[in-house]
HTML snippet that shows the backbone in 3Dmol.js (N, CA, C, O; Angstrom):
<script src="https://3Dmol.org/build/3Dmol-min.js"></script>
<div id="view" style="width:600px;height:400px;position:relative"></div>
<script>
const pdb = `
ATOM      1  N   MET A   1     121.564  90.515  91.885  1.00  0.00           N
ATOM      2  CA  MET A   1     121.458  90.728  90.468  1.00  0.00           C
ATOM      3  C   MET A   1     122.815  90.516  89.793  1.00  0.00           C
ATOM      4  O   MET A   1     122.889  89.869  88.748  1.00  0.00           O
ATOM      5  N   GLN A   2     123.873  91.048  90.373  1.00  0.00           N
ATOM      6  CA  GLN A   2     125.189  90.931  89.760  1.00  0.00           C
ATOM      7  C   GLN A   2     125.683  89.493  89.731  1.00  0.00           C
ATOM      8  O   GLN A   2     126.518  89.144  88.897  1.00  0.00           O
ATOM      9  N   SER A   3     125.182  88.663  90.623  1.00  0.00           N
ATOM     10  CA  SER A   3     125.606  87.265  90.639  1.00  0.00           C
ATOM     11  C   SER A   3     124.727  86.388  89.755  1.00  0.00           C
ATOM     12  O   SER A   3     124.901  85.170  89.720  1.00  0.00           O
ATOM     13  N   GLY A   4     123.780  87.003  89.036  1.00  0.00           N
ATOM     14  CA  GLY A   4     122.921  86.244  88.141  1.00  0.00           C
ATOM     15  C   GLY A   4     121.696  85.656  88.812  1.00  0.00           C
ATOM     16  O   GLY A   4     121.018  84.815  88.221  1.00  0.00           O
ATOM     17  N   GLU A   5     121.402  86.067  90.003  1.00  0.00           N
ATOM     18  CA  GLU A   5     120.244  85.566  90.749  1.00  0.00           C
ATOM     19  C   GLU A   5     119.018  86.425  90.438  1.00  0.00           C
ATOM     20  O   GLU A   5     118.483  87.096  91.320  1.00  0.00           O
ATOM     21  N   TRP A   6     118.584  86.399  89.197  1.00  0.00           N
ATOM     22  CA  TRP A   6     117.501  87.261  88.733  1.00  0.00           C
ATOM     23  C   TRP A   6     116.184  86.956  89.426  1.00  0.00           C
ATOM     24  O   TRP A   6     115.427  87.870  89.754  1.00  0.00           O
ATOM     25  N   GLU A   7     115.910  85.700  89.649  1.00  0.00           N
ATOM     26  CA  GLU A   7     114.644  85.338  90.290  1.00  0.00           C
ATOM     27  C   GLU A   7     114.605  85.795  91.745  1.00  0.00           C
ATOM     28  O   GLU A   7     113.559  86.221  92.235  1.00  0.00           O
ATOM     29  N   GLU A   8     115.730  85.709  92.430  1.00  0.00           N
ATOM     30  CA  GLU A   8     115.803  86.175  93.816  1.00  0.00           C
ATOM     31  C   GLU A   8     115.676  87.700  93.868  1.00  0.00           C
ATOM     32  O   GLU A   8     114.993  88.242  94.737  1.00  0.00           O
ATOM     33  N   ALA A   9     116.330  88.376  92.945  1.00  0.00           N
ATOM     34  CA  ALA A   9     116.226  89.836  92.893  1.00  0.00           C
ATOM     35  C   ALA A   9     114.793  90.253  92.573  1.00  0.00           C
ATOM     36  O   ALA A   9     114.295  91.239  93.115  1.00  0.00           O
ATOM     37  N   ALA A  10     114.135  89.504  91.696  1.00  0.00           N
ATOM     38  CA  ALA A  10     112.752  89.820  91.322  1.00  0.00           C
ATOM     39  C   ALA A  10     111.824  89.745  92.536  1.00  0.00           C
ATOM     40  O   ALA A  10     110.878  90.525  92.641  1.00  0.00           O
ATOM     41  N   LYS A  11     112.087  88.819  93.441  1.00  0.00           N
ATOM     42  CA  LYS A  11     111.265  88.719  94.651  1.00  0.00           C
ATOM     43  C   LYS A  11     111.354  90.005  95.476  1.00  0.00           C
ATOM     44  O   LYS A  11     110.359  90.479  96.026  1.00  0.00           O
ATOM     45  N   ILE A  12     112.545  90.548  95.547  1.00  0.00           N
ATOM     46  CA  ILE A  12     112.741  91.796  96.301  1.00  0.00           C
ATOM     47  C   ILE A  12     112.020  92.947  95.603  1.00  0.00           C
ATOM     48  O   ILE A  12     111.340  93.746  96.247  1.00  0.00           O
ATOM     49  N   TRP A  13     112.173  93.025  94.286  1.00  0.00           N
ATOM     50  CA  TRP A  13     111.550  94.116  93.539  1.00  0.00           C
ATOM     51  C   TRP A  13     110.030  94.038  93.575  1.00  0.00           C
ATOM     52  O   TRP A  13     109.358  95.070  93.600  1.00  0.00           O
ATOM     53  N   LYS A  14     109.480  92.828  93.577  1.00  0.00           N
ATOM     54  CA  LYS A  14     108.025  92.690  93.660  1.00  0.00           C
ATOM     55  C   LYS A  14     107.504  93.267  94.980  1.00  0.00           C
ATOM     56  O   LYS A  14     106.390  93.788  95.040  1.00  0.00           O
ATOM     57  N   GLY A  15     108.298  93.172  96.005  1.00  0.00           N
ATOM     58  CA  GLY A  15     107.913  93.748  97.280  1.00  0.00           C
ATOM     59  C   GLY A  15     107.909  95.269  97.282  1.00  0.00           C
ATOM     60  O   GLY A  15     107.302  95.891  98.153  1.00  0.00           O
ATOM     61  N   LEU A  16     108.584  95.866  96.311  1.00  0.00           N
ATOM     62  CA  LEU A  16     108.664  97.322  96.230  1.00  0.00           C
ATOM     63  C   LEU A  16     107.630  97.935  95.287  1.00  0.00           C
ATOM     64  O   LEU A  16     107.509  99.158  95.214  1.00  0.00           O
ATOM     65  N   ILE A  17     106.892  97.108  94.575  1.00  0.00           N
ATOM     66  CA  ILE A  17     105.897  97.600  93.618  1.00  0.00           C
ATOM     67  C   ILE A  17     104.833  98.451  94.294  1.00  0.00           C
ATOM     68  O   ILE A  17     104.338  99.408  93.698  1.00  0.00           O
ATOM     69  N   ASN A  18     104.479  98.120  95.513  1.00  0.00           N
ATOM     70  CA  ASN A  18     103.441  98.862  96.226  1.00  0.00           C
ATOM     71  C   ASN A  18     104.021  99.916  97.151  1.00  0.00           C
ATOM     72  O   ASN A  18     103.351 100.371  98.078  1.00  0.00           O
ATOM     73  N   ALA A  19     105.261 100.306  96.905  1.00  0.00           N
ATOM     74  CA  ALA A  19     105.888 101.336  97.735  1.00  0.00           C
ATOM     75  C   ALA A  19     105.121 102.645  97.596  1.00  0.00           C
ATOM     76  O   ALA A  19     104.629 102.964  96.514  1.00  0.00           O
ATOM     77  N   PRO A  20     105.018 103.395  98.672  1.00  0.00           N
ATOM     78  CA  PRO A  20     104.296 104.670  98.586  1.00  0.00           C
ATOM     79  C   PRO A  20     104.990 105.673  97.656  1.00  0.00           C
ATOM     80  O   PRO A  20     104.339 106.554  97.094  1.00  0.00           O
ATOM     81  N   ASP A  21     106.279 105.540  97.500  1.00  0.00           N
ATOM     82  CA  ASP A  21     107.031 106.418  96.608  1.00  0.00           C
ATOM     83  C   ASP A  21     106.944 105.873  95.177  1.00  0.00           C
ATOM     84  O   ASP A  21     107.474 104.803  94.879  1.00  0.00           O
ATOM     85  N   GLN A  22     106.280 106.612  94.312  1.00  0.00           N
ATOM     86  CA  GLN A  22     106.078 106.177  92.928  1.00  0.00           C
ATOM     87  C   GLN A  22     107.397 105.983  92.174  1.00  0.00           C
ATOM     88  O   GLN A  22     107.482 105.142  91.279  1.00  0.00           O
ATOM     89  N   LYS A  23     108.403 106.743  92.527  1.00  0.00           N
ATOM     90  CA  LYS A  23     109.701 106.609  91.871  1.00  0.00           C
ATOM     91  C   LYS A  23     110.328 105.244  92.186  1.00  0.00           C
ATOM     92  O   LYS A  23     110.877 104.583  91.304  1.00  0.00           O
ATOM     93  N   ILE A  24     110.239 104.843  93.436  1.00  0.00           N
ATOM     94  CA  ILE A  24     110.766 103.531  93.841  1.00  0.00           C
ATOM     95  C   ILE A  24     109.968 102.420  93.165  1.00  0.00           C
ATOM     96  O   ILE A  24     110.545 101.460  92.653  1.00  0.00           O
ATOM     97  N   ALA A  25     108.649 102.550  93.162  1.00  0.00           N
ATOM     98  CA  ALA A  25     107.802 101.540  92.522  1.00  0.00           C
ATOM     99  C   ALA A  25     108.098 101.453  91.027  1.00  0.00           C
ATOM    100  O   ALA A  25     108.122 100.358  90.465  1.00  0.00           O
ATOM    101  N   GLY A  26     108.322 102.587  90.383  1.00  0.00           N
ATOM    102  CA  GLY A  26     108.642 102.600  88.959  1.00  0.00           C
ATOM    103  C   GLY A  26     109.969 101.937  88.649  1.00  0.00           C
ATOM    104  O   GLY A  26     110.096 101.213  87.661  1.00  0.00           O
ATOM    105  N   ARG A  27     110.945 102.184  89.486  1.00  0.00           N
ATOM    106  CA  ARG A  27     112.251 101.536  89.295  1.00  0.00           C
ATOM    107  C   ARG A  27     112.139 100.032  89.510  1.00  0.00           C
ATOM    108  O   ARG A  27     112.753  99.244  88.792  1.00  0.00           O
ATOM    109  N   ALA A  28     111.353  99.648  90.502  1.00  0.00           N
ATOM    110  CA  ALA A  28     111.161  98.221  90.771  1.00  0.00           C
ATOM    111  C   ALA A  28     110.493  97.546  89.581  1.00  0.00           C
ATOM    112  O   ALA A  28     110.903  96.457  89.179  1.00  0.00           O
ATOM    113  N   ALA A  29     109.466  98.179  89.010  1.00  0.00           N
ATOM    114  CA  ALA A  29     108.786  97.611  87.843  1.00  0.00           C
ATOM    115  C   ALA A  29     109.737  97.515  86.664  1.00  0.00           C
ATOM    116  O   ALA A  29     109.727  96.517  85.944  1.00  0.00           O
ATOM    117  N   HIS A  30     110.556  98.534  86.456  1.00  0.00           N
ATOM    118  CA  HIS A  30     111.537  98.499  85.362  1.00  0.00           C
ATOM    119  C   HIS A  30     112.542  97.368  85.587  1.00  0.00           C
ATOM    120  O   HIS A  30     112.884  96.639  84.656  1.00  0.00           O
ATOM    121  N   ASN A  31     113.005  97.230  86.813  1.00  0.00           N
ATOM    122  CA  ASN A  31     113.950  96.155  87.126  1.00  0.00           C
ATOM    123  C   ASN A  31     113.313  94.784  86.935  1.00  0.00           C
ATOM    124  O   ASN A  31     113.984  93.838  86.523  1.00  0.00           O
ATOM    125  N   LEU A  32     112.025  94.674  87.233  1.00  0.00           N
ATOM    126  CA  LEU A  32     111.321  93.410  86.994  1.00  0.00           C
ATOM    127  C   LEU A  32     111.254  93.110  85.500  1.00  0.00           C
ATOM    128  O   LEU A  32     111.304  91.948  85.097  1.00  0.00           O
ATOM    129  N   ALA A  33     111.144  94.143  84.685  1.00  0.00           N
ATOM    130  CA  ALA A  33     111.170  93.945  83.228  1.00  0.00           C
ATOM    131  C   ALA A  33     112.523  93.392  82.798  1.00  0.00           C
ATOM    132  O   ALA A  33     112.594  92.458  81.999  1.00  0.00           O
ATOM    133  N   VAL A  34     113.580  93.965  83.323  1.00  0.00           N
ATOM    134  CA  VAL A  34     114.930  93.496  82.983  1.00  0.00           C
ATOM    135  C   VAL A  34     115.116  92.047  83.441  1.00  0.00           C
ATOM    136  O   VAL A  34     115.663  91.224  82.708  1.00  0.00           O
ATOM    137  N   ALA A  35     114.661  91.747  84.650  1.00  0.00           N
ATOM    138  CA  ALA A  35     114.790  90.380  85.169  1.00  0.00           C
ATOM    139  C   ALA A  35     114.020  89.398  84.298  1.00  0.00           C
ATOM    140  O   ALA A  35     114.517  88.314  83.995  1.00  0.00           O
ATOM    141  N   ALA A  36     112.815  89.769  83.896  1.00  0.00           N
ATOM    142  CA  ALA A  36     112.015  88.881  83.042  1.00  0.00           C
ATOM    143  C   ALA A  36     112.724  88.631  81.712  1.00  0.00           C
ATOM    144  O   ALA A  36     112.728  87.511  81.202  1.00  0.00           O
ATOM    145  N   GLU A  37     113.318  89.674  81.163  1.00  0.00           N
ATOM    146  CA  GLU A  37     114.057  89.494  79.907  1.00  0.00           C
ATOM    147  C   GLU A  37     115.248  88.560  80.109  1.00  0.00           C
ATOM    148  O   GLU A  37     115.501  87.677  79.289  1.00  0.00           O
ATOM    149  N   ARG A  38     115.964  88.760  81.191  1.00  0.00           N
ATOM    150  CA  ARG A  38     117.159  87.950  81.447  1.00  0.00           C
ATOM    151  C   ARG A  38     116.846  86.473  81.625  1.00  0.00           C
ATOM    152  O   ARG A  38     117.682  85.623  81.317  1.00  0.00           O
ATOM    153  N   ILE A  39     115.651  86.156  82.120  1.00  0.00           N
ATOM    154  CA  ILE A  39     115.307  84.743  82.273  1.00  0.00           C
ATOM    155  C   ILE A  39     114.578  84.211  81.039  1.00  0.00           C
ATOM    156  O   ILE A  39     114.137  83.062  81.021  1.00  0.00           O
ATOM    157  N   GLY A  40     114.454  85.051  80.005  1.00  0.00           N
ATOM    158  CA  GLY A  40     113.894  84.592  78.729  1.00  0.00           C
ATOM    159  C   GLY A  40     112.413  84.831  78.543  1.00  0.00           C
ATOM    160  O   GLY A  40     111.813  84.255  77.634  1.00  0.00           O
ATOM    161  N   ASN A  41     111.809  85.651  79.363  1.00  0.00           N
ATOM    162  CA  ASN A  41     110.377  85.917  79.262  1.00  0.00           C
ATOM    163  C   ASN A  41     110.156  87.304  78.661  1.00  0.00           C
ATOM    164  O   ASN A  41     109.873  88.261  79.382  1.00  0.00           O
ATOM    165  N   LEU A  42     110.285  87.407  77.342  1.00  0.00           N
ATOM    166  CA  LEU A  42     110.134  88.705  76.682  1.00  0.00           C
ATOM    167  C   LEU A  42     108.733  89.297  76.821  1.00  0.00           C
ATOM    168  O   LEU A  42     108.619  90.497  77.073  1.00  0.00           O
ATOM    169  N   PRO A  43     107.655  88.509  76.668  1.00  0.00           N
ATOM    170  CA  PRO A  43     106.324  89.108  76.873  1.00  0.00           C
ATOM    171  C   PRO A  43     106.129  89.637  78.296  1.00  0.00           C
ATOM    172  O   PRO A  43     105.528  90.693  78.492  1.00  0.00           O
ATOM    173  N   GLY A  44     106.629  88.915  79.266  1.00  0.00           N
ATOM    174  CA  GLY A  44     106.548  89.375  80.652  1.00  0.00           C
ATOM    175  C   GLY A  44     107.365  90.638  80.865  1.00  0.00           C
ATOM    176  O   GLY A  44     106.949  91.544  81.587  1.00  0.00           O
ATOM    177  N   ALA A  45     108.525  90.692  80.234  1.00  0.00           N
ATOM    178  CA  ALA A  45     109.368  91.889  80.321  1.00  0.00           C
ATOM    179  C   ALA A  45     108.638  93.099  79.742  1.00  0.00           C
ATOM    180  O   ALA A  45     108.672  94.191  80.308  1.00  0.00           O
ATOM    181  N   LEU A  46     107.985  92.888  78.616  1.00  0.00           N
ATOM    182  CA  LEU A  46     107.241  93.981  77.987  1.00  0.00           C
ATOM    183  C   LEU A  46     106.106  94.452  78.894  1.00  0.00           C
ATOM    184  O   LEU A  46     105.877  95.655  79.026  1.00  0.00           O
ATOM    185  N   ASP A  47     105.408  93.531  79.507  1.00  0.00           N
ATOM    186  CA  ASP A  47     104.328  93.900  80.432  1.00  0.00           C
ATOM    187  C   ASP A  47     104.850  94.754  81.585  1.00  0.00           C
ATOM    188  O   ASP A  47     104.258  95.780  81.922  1.00  0.00           O
ATOM    189  N   TRP A  48     105.960  94.329  82.188  1.00  0.00           N
ATOM    190  CA  TRP A  48     106.516  95.085  83.303  1.00  0.00           C
ATOM    191  C   TRP A  48     107.027  96.449  82.855  1.00  0.00           C
ATOM    192  O   TRP A  48     106.862  97.437  83.570  1.00  0.00           O
ATOM    193  N   ALA A  49     107.638  96.511  81.691  1.00  0.00           N
ATOM    194  CA  ALA A  49     108.140  97.797  81.191  1.00  0.00           C
ATOM    195  C   ALA A  49     106.979  98.760  80.941  1.00  0.00           C
ATOM    196  O   ALA A  49     107.077  99.951  81.236  1.00  0.00           O
ATOM    197  N   LYS A  50     105.889  98.239  80.400  1.00  0.00           N
ATOM    198  CA  LYS A  50     104.713  99.088  80.174  1.00  0.00           C
ATOM    199  C   LYS A  50     104.134  99.586  81.492  1.00  0.00           C
ATOM    200  O   LYS A  50     103.722 100.742  81.592  1.00  0.00           O
ATOM    201  N   LYS A  51     104.100  98.725  82.500  1.00  0.00           N
ATOM    202  CA  LYS A  51     103.629  99.156  83.811  1.00  0.00           C
ATOM    203  C   LYS A  51     104.542 100.236  84.378  1.00  0.00           C
ATOM    204  O   LYS A  51     104.074 101.241  84.911  1.00  0.00           O
ATOM    205  N   ALA A  52     105.841 100.018  84.257  1.00  0.00           N
ATOM    206  CA  ALA A  52     106.803 100.986  84.789  1.00  0.00           C
ATOM    207  C   ALA A  52     106.598 102.355  84.155  1.00  0.00           C
ATOM    208  O   ALA A  52     106.681 103.379  84.833  1.00  0.00           O
ATOM    209  N   TYR A  53     106.330 102.370  82.860  1.00  0.00           N
ATOM    210  CA  TYR A  53     106.155 103.645  82.163  1.00  0.00           C
ATOM    211  C   TYR A  53     104.759 104.229  82.362  1.00  0.00           C
ATOM    212  O   TYR A  53     104.615 105.398  82.720  1.00  0.00           O
ATOM    213  N   ASN A  54     103.739 103.417  82.131  1.00  0.00           N
ATOM    214  CA  ASN A  54     102.366 103.925  82.156  1.00  0.00           C
ATOM    215  C   ASN A  54     101.828 104.183  83.564  1.00  0.00           C
ATOM    216  O   ASN A  54     101.157 105.190  83.793  1.00  0.00           O
ATOM    217  N   GLN A  55     102.112 103.301  84.491  1.00  0.00           N
ATOM    218  CA  GLN A  55     101.560 103.451  85.839  1.00  0.00           C
ATOM    219  C   GLN A  55     102.431 104.283  86.762  1.00  0.00           C
ATOM    220  O   GLN A  55     101.931 104.989  87.638  1.00  0.00           O
ATOM    221  N   TYR A  56     103.759 104.192  86.556  1.00  0.00           N
ATOM    222  CA  TYR A  56     104.664 104.837  87.495  1.00  0.00           C
ATOM    223  C   TYR A  56     105.485 105.972  86.872  1.00  0.00           C
ATOM    224  O   TYR A  56     106.215 106.668  87.579  1.00  0.00           O
ATOM    225  N   GLY A  57     105.369 106.158  85.569  1.00  0.00           N
ATOM    226  CA  GLY A  57     106.055 107.271  84.918  1.00  0.00           C
ATOM    227  C   GLY A  57     107.563 107.125  84.811  1.00  0.00           C
ATOM    228  O   GLY A  57     108.276 108.125  84.721  1.00  0.00           O
ATOM    229  N   ASN A  58     108.061 105.894  84.821  1.00  0.00           N
ATOM    230  CA  ASN A  58     109.501 105.665  84.690  1.00  0.00           C
ATOM    231  C   ASN A  58     109.907 105.926  83.234  1.00  0.00           C
ATOM    232  O   ASN A  58     109.592 105.134  82.347  1.00  0.00           O
ATOM    233  N   LYS A  59     110.595 107.019  83.001  1.00  0.00           N
ATOM    234  CA  LYS A  59     110.924 107.439  81.632  1.00  0.00           C
ATOM    235  C   LYS A  59     111.901 106.501  80.933  1.00  0.00           C
ATOM    236  O   LYS A  59     111.858 106.367  79.710  1.00  0.00           O
ATOM    237  N   ALA A  60     112.772 105.858  81.683  1.00  0.00           N
ATOM    238  CA  ALA A  60     113.730 104.923  81.079  1.00  0.00           C
ATOM    239  C   ALA A  60     113.010 103.748  80.433  1.00  0.00           C
ATOM    240  O   ALA A  60     113.527 103.127  79.505  1.00  0.00           O
ATOM    241  N   SER A  61     111.830 103.452  80.923  1.00  0.00           N
ATOM    242  CA  SER A  61     111.080 102.313  80.402  1.00  0.00           C
ATOM    243  C   SER A  61     110.497 102.577  79.021  1.00  0.00           C
ATOM    244  O   SER A  61     110.192 101.634  78.290  1.00  0.00           O
ATOM    245  N   GLN A  62     110.337 103.834  78.656  1.00  0.00           N
ATOM    246  CA  GLN A  62     109.749 104.144  77.347  1.00  0.00           C
ATOM    247  C   GLN A  62     110.615 103.592  76.211  1.00  0.00           C
ATOM    248  O   GLN A  62     110.099 102.932  75.309  1.00  0.00           O
ATOM    249  N   SER A  63     111.895 103.850  76.243  1.00  0.00           N
ATOM    250  CA  SER A  63     112.762 103.325  75.187  1.00  0.00           C
ATOM    251  C   SER A  63     112.950 101.819  75.323  1.00  0.00           C
ATOM    252  O   SER A  63     113.150 101.123  74.328  1.00  0.00           O
ATOM    253  N   TYR A  64     112.886 101.317  76.557  1.00  0.00           N
ATOM    254  CA  TYR A  64     113.018  99.886  76.776  1.00  0.00           C
ATOM    255  C   TYR A  64     111.825  99.135  76.184  1.00  0.00           C
ATOM    256  O   TYR A  64     111.976  98.015  75.695  1.00  0.00           O
ATOM    257  N   ILE A  65     110.646  99.746  76.226  1.00  0.00           N
ATOM    258  CA  ILE A  65     109.466  99.142  75.601  1.00  0.00           C
ATOM    259  C   ILE A  65     109.717  98.931  74.119  1.00  0.00           C
ATOM    260  O   ILE A  65     109.445  97.856  73.586  1.00  0.00           O
ATOM    261  N   TYR A  66     110.235  99.954  73.453  1.00  0.00           N
ATOM    262  CA  TYR A  66     110.533  99.845  72.025  1.00  0.00           C
ATOM    263  C   TYR A  66     111.559  98.739  71.773  1.00  0.00           C
ATOM    264  O   TYR A  66     111.404  97.942  70.848  1.00  0.00           O
ATOM    265  N   THR A  67     112.594  98.694  72.590  1.00  0.00           N
ATOM    266  CA  THR A  67     113.629  97.663  72.444  1.00  0.00           C
ATOM    267  C   THR A  67     113.033  96.268  72.591  1.00  0.00           C
ATOM    268  O   THR A  67     113.337  95.370  71.807  1.00  0.00           O
ATOM    269  N   LEU A  68     112.188  96.095  73.592  1.00  0.00           N
ATOM    270  CA  LEU A  68     111.565  94.786  73.811  1.00  0.00           C
ATOM    271  C   LEU A  68     110.634  94.417  72.660  1.00  0.00           C
ATOM    272  O   LEU A  68     110.601  93.262  72.237  1.00  0.00           O
ATOM    273  N   GLU A  69     109.883  95.383  72.155  1.00  0.00           N
ATOM    274  CA  GLU A  69     109.007  95.100  71.011  1.00  0.00           C
ATOM    275  C   GLU A  69     109.822  94.653  69.800  1.00  0.00           C
ATOM    276  O   GLU A  69     109.402  93.761  69.063  1.00  0.00           O
ATOM    277  N   GLN A  70     110.977  95.265  69.595  1.00  0.00           N
ATOM    278  CA  GLN A  70     111.855  94.854  68.498  1.00  0.00           C
ATOM    279  C   GLN A  70     112.393  93.441  68.727  1.00  0.00           C
ATOM    280  O   GLN A  70     112.444  92.640  67.794  1.00  0.00           O
ATOM    281  N   ARG A  71     112.786  93.137  69.936  1.00  0.00           N
ATOM    282  CA  ARG A  71     113.318  91.803  70.248  1.00  0.00           C
ATOM    283  C   ARG A  71     112.254  90.725  70.076  1.00  0.00           C
ATOM    284  O   ARG A  71     112.542  89.629  69.596  1.00  0.00           O
ATOM    285  N   ILE A  72     111.024  91.042  70.471  1.00  0.00           N
ATOM    286  CA  ILE A  72     109.929  90.092  70.282  1.00  0.00           C
ATOM    287  C   ILE A  72     109.663  89.880  68.799  1.00  0.00           C
ATOM    288  O   ILE A  72     109.457  88.747  68.361  1.00  0.00           O
ATOM    289  N   ALA A  73     109.664  90.955  68.025  1.00  0.00           N
ATOM    290  CA  ALA A  73     109.457  90.841  66.581  1.00  0.00           C
ATOM    291  C   ALA A  73     110.588  90.044  65.937  1.00  0.00           C
ATOM    292  O   ALA A  73     110.345  89.220  65.055  1.00  0.00           O
ATOM    293  N   ASP A  74     111.809  90.284  66.369  1.00  0.00           N
ATOM    294  CA  ASP A  74     112.956  89.528  65.841  1.00  0.00           C
ATOM    295  C   ASP A  74     112.829  88.043  66.181  1.00  0.00           C
ATOM    296  O   ASP A  74     113.105  87.184  65.344  1.00  0.00           O
ATOM    297  N   GLN A  75     112.413  87.749  67.403  1.00  0.00           N
ATOM    298  CA  GLN A  75     112.247  86.356  67.818  1.00  0.00           C
ATOM    299  C   GLN A  75     111.145  85.684  67.012  1.00  0.00           C
ATOM    300  O   GLN A  75     111.291  84.537  66.589  1.00  0.00           O
ATOM    301  N   ASP A  76     110.041  86.398  66.799  1.00  0.00           N
ATOM    302  CA  ASP A  76     108.945  85.856  65.987  1.00  0.00           C
ATOM    303  C   ASP A  76     109.408  85.577  64.557  1.00  0.00           C
ATOM    304  O   ASP A  76     109.071  84.547  63.974  1.00  0.00           O
ATOM    305  N   ARG A  77     110.177  86.501  64.008  1.00  0.00           N
ATOM    306  CA  ARG A  77     110.697  86.337  62.644  1.00  0.00           C
ATOM    307  C   ARG A  77     111.624  85.121  62.575  1.00  0.00           C
ATOM    308  O   ARG A  77     111.544  84.323  61.641  1.00  0.00           O
ATOM    309  N   LEU A  78     112.488  84.990  63.554  1.00  0.00           N
ATOM    310  CA  LEU A  78     113.403  83.849  63.589  1.00  0.00           C
ATOM    311  C   LEU A  78     112.633  82.535  63.709  1.00  0.00           C
ATOM    312  O   LEU A  78     112.948  81.569  63.014  1.00  0.00           O
ATOM    313  N   ASN A  79     111.634  82.491  64.579  1.00  0.00           N
ATOM    314  CA  ASN A  79     110.836  81.286  64.721  1.00  0.00           C
ATOM    315  C   ASN A  79     110.127  80.939  63.423  1.00  0.00           C
ATOM    316  O   ASN A  79     110.042  79.765  63.061  1.00  0.00           O
ATOM    317  N   TYR A  80     109.620  81.931  62.726  1.00  0.00           N
ATOM    318  CA  TYR A  80     108.951  81.716  61.445  1.00  0.00           C
ATOM    319  C   TYR A  80     109.941  81.162  60.413  1.00  0.00           C
ATOM    320  O   TYR A  80     109.626  80.221  59.684  1.00  0.00           O
ATOM    321  N   GLN A  81     111.130  81.750  60.359  1.00  0.00           N
ATOM    322  CA  GLN A  81     112.144  81.294  59.393  1.00  0.00           C
ATOM    323  C   GLN A  81     112.599  79.874  59.700  1.00  0.00           C
ATOM    324  O   GLN A  81     112.797  79.076  58.784  1.00  0.00           O
ATOM    325  N   LEU A  82     112.765  79.557  60.955  1.00  0.00           N
ATOM    326  CA  LEU A  82     113.185  78.207  61.316  1.00  0.00           C
ATOM    327  C   LEU A  82     112.092  77.197  61.018  1.00  0.00           C
ATOM    328  O   LEU A  82     112.372  76.076  60.596  1.00  0.00           O
ATOM    329  N   LYS A  83     110.848  77.593  61.238  1.00  0.00           N
ATOM    330  CA  LYS A  83     109.725  76.722  60.943  1.00  0.00           C
ATOM    331  C   LYS A  83     109.622  76.460  59.437  1.00  0.00           C
ATOM    332  O   LYS A  83     109.295  75.349  59.018  1.00  0.00           O
ATOM    333  N   ALA A  84     109.896  77.467  58.642  1.00  0.00           N
ATOM    334  CA  ALA A  84     109.823  77.352  57.181  1.00  0.00           C
ATOM    335  C   ALA A  84     110.905  76.417  56.644  1.00  0.00           C
ATOM    336  O   ALA A  84     110.730  75.814  55.585  1.00  0.00           O
ATOM    337  N   ARG A  85     112.001  76.293  57.350  1.00  0.00           N
ATOM    338  CA  ARG A  85     113.115  75.440  56.886  1.00  0.00           C
ATOM    339  C   ARG A  85     112.844  73.964  57.118  1.00  0.00           C
ATOM    340  O   ARG A  85     113.447  73.115  56.462  1.00  0.00           O
ATOM    341  N   THR A  86     111.953  73.647  58.034  1.00  0.00           N
ATOM    342  CA  THR A  86     111.724  72.232  58.355  1.00  0.00           C
ATOM    343  C   THR A  86     110.601  71.642  57.540  1.00  0.00           C
ATOM    344  O   THR A  86     110.284  70.462  57.691  1.00  0.00           O
TER     345      THR A  86
END
`;
const viewer = $3Dmol.createViewer("view");
viewer.addModel(pdb, "pdb");
viewer.setStyle({}, {cartoon: {color: "spectrum"}});
viewer.zoomTo();
viewer.render();
</script>
């Protein structure tokens, strides 16, 4: 992750989603949300963050969901404004 290998890190985290320990699975889902955001997939990031919070109870994901929703709304607004200029 620190070297920018988000896709490789995501492969490891996907393997932890079915961990018997819900805390580990929740952290893995949250990390998958971060990885998806870093590679530019905001909708995918939001999906993973929601899973981390709703299915695994990862509390850090609750505020991250709000952040991602804001970023998606900002991106939509920017796309609309750029489209209007052309």
